[in-house]
N, C-alpha and C positions, 0 to 999 in steps of 0.2 A: 504496499502499499505505499510506506513510505517510498519509492522510488519512483512509484509513476508522480507522486507532488512532488519530487523529486524534476524527474525528468518533464513534469507540462509546468514547471517555474521556470526550468534553464529556457527553455520556448518557448515560454514567456519573453522573458532577457535581450533572448538575442533576437526578438521580430520589432524590438525597440516602440517609440513611439512616432506612427506615419503622422502625417501633413492629417490627415483624414483619421485620428481617435475615438470619435462621436460612432464610428460603428466598430470598433473594437469589441464594447461589447458581448453588442447582441452576435458578431460573429464566431468569436470564442462560446456560447450560447449555444449558437448552430452545431459550432463544429462539433458542439461534444452531443447532441444530441443526431448527428448525419451516425459518428462511433457508438451510440447502444445500438442507431440500428444495424448496423454491417456486425456490428459481437453476439448482438439476439440472431441474427441471420446465418452467423454462425455455427451458436449454441445445438449443445446438443442432449445436455440431460439440465434439469430443474436447477444443476447445481451452479456449471455452463452458466444460467442466466438473469440464475441470479448473483454471479460475479461479474455482469455485464453492466448490473445496475448496480452495485455499489460503486464499479472503477464511475460511472456517469457520475454519482450523487458527489465524487472527490471532483471528480474535471467540470463540476458544474462548480462546485464552492472553491475549485480556487477562479475558475473565472472573477465570480463573483464577490470573490475578496483581493482579489489581482487587479484585474483589464478591466474591470467592471468598477472598482473602488479607485483608481487609476485616472476614470474616462467621465467618474461625477467629481472628483473632487479639480477634474481640471475645465471641466464647462458652469461661465456664467453664471452667477444667479438671481435665479426664476425673482424675476417681481415680484415683491412684493402684493396681497390685496389691502385693498384701504377695511 
């Protein structure tokens, strides 16, 4: 499990923050969903499917705590409503 987290973290660091940072969070989540779909398609047993779901949860959490947090931090504050 830690290997997966480390791999995703390294990948995120290597990617950096491109000019279109506003799309990274959505792209990260979409990639996590695509990986889940591929994993489930190749899963043979219920344990394999459970492993796919666990990996997807870790990847989605990594997106939320990494790319999505950076994206929120970089976005301008929305105007406050009176």
